[in-house]
Residue, then its C-alpha position, 0 to 999 in steps of 0.5 A: m512453476n506452480d502459479s495459478h496465473g500460469p508460467h507466463a503471467g506478468k510478462g509483456p510484449q517485447a519493448w513494452t513500457r507502461d505510460d508514466a501517468r498510468l504507472r504512477e496511478d498503479v503504484s499509488d493504487r497499490l500504496m492506497e489499497d495496502r492495509l499495512i501502510d499509511a501512505r498519506g505522506v507519500e508522493v509518487l513520481v515517475d519518469g521513464a518507468v523509474v519510480t521515486l517515492v518522496g515524503h514520510v511514513p510513520g515507521a521504519s519498516d514502512v519505508a521498505h514496504a512501500e518500496l516493495l509495493a512499488r517494485a511489484t508493480p508491472g512496468v516499474e524498472e527502478v525504484r528510488n526510495r527517498l522516504t523518511v520516518e516521522p514516528g507516529e501510529r502505524a496501520v499495522d499497530r492498530l490491527g491488534k487493538p480490541n474493539p471497545y464495543d466487543h463486550y456488548e455482545g448479547r443474545w440478539g447480536r452486537w449492541v451498537p451505540p446510537v448515533s446522535t444527530 
């Protein structure tokens, strides 16, 4: 196995389980930190290491992506995905949009419009 963390990374002690509150926090952190998913409409419920994702996401692929993130969290035994799709702008769709100020690149760097207070 060519893993930078070693062949035993992610393997906990026998009969080890993570507290449901900590598991909920860990799954929520993964959803929040992922740059491809807008998780503002997602609620994470945990009962006995079983994670239930409830709510809505803007794209169909976000449903599967949220489930993958939850399953990859250490301590999760099962994921029940109850997410629905409410079409809208997705974070992944904004990645390729050009910056409107890119054409202001000058000899001394990028021009930034002044902020009025």
